[in-house]
C-alpha positions in Angstrom: 22.0 -33.7 -108.7 18.9 -31.6 -108.1 15.5 -32.9 -109.0 12.5 -30.5 -109.4 9.0 -31.9 -108.8 5.9 -29.7 -109.6 2.3 -30.5 -109.1 -1.1 -28.9 -108.5 -3.9 -29.8 -106.1 -7.3 -28.5 -107.2 -8.6 -27.5 -103.7 -9.4 -24.3 -102.0 -6.1 -23.4 -100.2 -6.5 -24.0 -96.4 -4.5 -22.4 -93.6 -2.9 -24.7 -91.1 -4.9 -24.7 -87.9 -3.7 -25.6 -84.5 -4.6 -29.1 -83.3 -7.6 -29.3 -81.1 -8.2 -31.4 -78.0 -11.0 -33.8 -77.0 -10.3 -34.9 -73.5 -6.8 -36.3 -73.5 -6.5 -36.8 -77.3 -5.4 -34.2 -79.8 -6.8 -34.1 -83.3 -6.2 -32.3 -86.6 -9.2 -30.0 -87.5 -11.2 -31.7 -90.2 -10.7 -28.9 -92.8 -7.0 -29.1 -92.4 -7.0 -32.9 -92.5 -9.0 -32.9 -95.8 -6.7 -30.4 -97.4 -3.6 -32.3 -96.3 -5.1 -35.5 -97.7 -5.9 -33.9 -101.0 -2.4 -32.4 -101.4 -0.8 -35.7 -100.6 -3.1 -37.5 -103.1 -2.2 -35.0 -105.8 1.5 -35.6 -105.2 1.0 -39.4 -105.4 -0.9 -39.1 -108.7 1.8 -36.9 -110.2 4.7 -38.9 -108.8 3.5 -42.4 -108.0 6.9 -44.1 -107.7 8.7 -41.4 -105.8 10.1 -42.4 -102.4 10.5 -39.9 -99.6 13.6 -37.8 -100.2 16.4 -38.0 -97.6 18.3 -34.7 -98.3 17.6 -31.0 -98.1 14.4 -29.6 -99.8 13.4 -26.2 -101.1 9.6 -25.7 -101.2 7.6 -23.2 -103.2 3.9 -22.9 -102.6 1.5 -20.7 -104.6 -2.0 -20.6 -103.2 -4.4 -19.5 -105.9 -7.9 -18.3 -104.9 -10.8 -17.8 -107.2 -11.6 -14.1 -107.5 -14.9 -13.4 -105.7 -17.9 -13.6 -108.0 -19.4 -10.6 -106.2 -16.6 -8.3 -107.6 -17.3 -6.3 -110.7 -16.0 -7.7 -114.0 -13.2 -5.2 -114.3 -11.9 -6.0 -110.8 -12.1 -9.8 -111.4 -10.2 -9.4 -114.7 -7.4 -7.5 -113.0 -7.3 -10.1 -110.2 -7.1 -13.1 -112.6 -4.4 -11.3 -114.6 -2.3 -10.9 -111.4 -2.7 -7.2 -111.2 -4.9 -7.1 -108.1 -3.0 -8.4 -105.0 -4.6 -11.1 -103.0 -4.9 -9.7 -99.4 -7.6 -12.1 -98.1 -7.4 -13.1 -94.4 -5.3 -16.3 -95.0 -1.7 -16.0 -93.8 0.9 -17.2 -96.4 2.9 -18.9 -93.7 0.0 -21.0 -92.5 -1.0 -21.8 -96.1 2.6 -23.2 -96.7 2.5 -25.1 -93.4 -0.5 -27.1 -94.5 1.4 -28.1 -97.7 4.6 -28.8 -95.8 2.8 -31.1 -93.3 0.9 -32.9 -96.0 4.1 -34.0 -97.7 5.7 -35.5 -94.6 6.7 -39.1 -95.3 5.6 -38.8 -98.9 7.8 -36.3 -100.7 10.4 -36.1 -98.0 11.0 -37.9 -94.7 10.1 -34.9 -92.5 9.4 -31.2 -93.1 12.5 -30.3 -91.0 14.4 -31.0 -94.2 13.0 -27.9 -95.8 15.8 -25.4 -96.0 14.1 -22.7 -98.1 10.4 -21.8 -98.3 8.6 -19.4 -100.7 4.9 -18.9 -100.2 2.6 -16.6 -102.3 -1.1 -16.1 -102.6 -2.8 -14.8 -105.7 -6.1 -14.8 -107.6 -6.9 -17.0 -110.6 -9.7 -18.6 -112.6 -10.0 -21.5 -110.2 -8.8 -22.2 -106.6 -5.8 -24.5 -106.4 -2.4 -25.0 -104.7 0.7 -25.1 -106.9 3.7 -26.8 -105.4 7.3 -27.0 -106.5 9.9 -29.1 -104.7 13.6 -28.9 -105.3 15.1 -32.0 -104.0 18.8 -31.4 -103.3 21.6 -33.9 -102.8 22.8 -34.4 -99.2 26.3 -33.2 -98.7 29.0 -35.9 -98.7 32.4 -36.0 -97.1 35.1 -35.1 -99.6 37.5 -37.9 -100.4 
């Protein structure tokens, strides 16, 4: 049986950043850590009793950016309607990595369980991250 979980985090989408080093210790950059925490919190609010899934997972991430206020009204209207592609400097793979890492141990045991990934970026009225998880049953040995 497949379960589909969908939720939204009202944050500015953040690209995953490589961990930094202070002396002998590594750390997650503060902007990435805050984004991961917000995404995790949004998942827990939407699905408070969900335990980490053990089987395969399909992840879809839509990173929605607010159209720049400096743009003319006609261009903002096209952007919000989905008719102006979002080609900002954020890489879609790094946007998805932030989401995948934030759900480790919460939605699933580890992000290595992700077998399919879809990541898009688009403009909208407000910035947010829309996440859809398809939790698949683990294969079983036929009897």
